C-alpha positions, 0 to 999 in steps of 0.5 A: 635510180641510183643515189648520188653516193650509191655503189653497185660493186658489192651487189654485183659481186653477190651475183656470183652465186647465180652463175653456174659452172659446167653449164654444158655438162651433165652434172650430179650437183650444180656448182656456182661461181661463188663456190668455185671462187671460194675454193680457188681463194683457199687453195691459192692461199695454201699454195703460197703458204707452201711456197713461203714455208717450204720453198723459200719464197716471199709471196703474199698469201693474203693477196693470192686469196683475194685475187682468187675470190675475184678471179672470175668476177668478169663473168657477172657481165660476160657469163661463163664461157665453157673452157672448150669453147673459150680456147677453141682457137686463138681468135676466140681466146684473144677476143674473150680475153679482151671482153674479160678485161673490159668487164673487169674495168667496168666492175671497178668503175662501179666503186667509189672513186677513192676505192678504185685504185685499191681494187684495180690491183686485184684484177691486174698483175703488179711488177716483180718475179714474186708477183708473177709467180703468185699469179701462176699459183692462182691459175694453178688453184683454179685448175685444182678446183676444176680437177676436184670438181671433175673427180667428184663428178666421176665419183658420182658416176658422171662419165661426162667429166672423164675427158675434162678430168684427164686433160686438167690433171695432165695440165696440172702435172705439167705445171707441177714440174715448174711449181713445186707447191702444186706438186705438194698439193697434189701429193698431200691434199688432193687424195683426201677429196672424195673420202667420207666425213668419217674417214676425214675426221678419223685422220 
């Protein structure tokens, strides 16, 4: 029984660690949603920083990182739906999007009243071109995290990830044509994944 001033929000967020990704795939190493969310947050922050430093943008990299941390929080309620199922057809995609939105609203509703407005903005896009561009970069970060996992699995001999790796890379190459930050990441940062620690530390 909840106390009068008790909020379940952070306790719910802690359960991201119990949600496994790639549930329908044979994996060499499980990946939970907390791990993935941290990856997305760090990659999104870097993409926005690349945009600001190299491409003359004015993006809030810290906001992108926070959005990345919470971008899959709805799955605490809905569970993880595999991408091939989620996007199998427009009806399923739209229905699941509605469920995600409702789940996000329910999560925000577990916060104290005076904090809800601050966190609502983590789950919903604001206005303006910079804000729209930032959300595109967070989406790209999500895809990059998925590609990194796919290629890690391929390197471990799990051929089951071959199709997912190819389709994810193709999507990212398409995104990179519109988002130069993604092209920068794929050229400069992506090749290091899969190298040994000795190789990475040798520079």
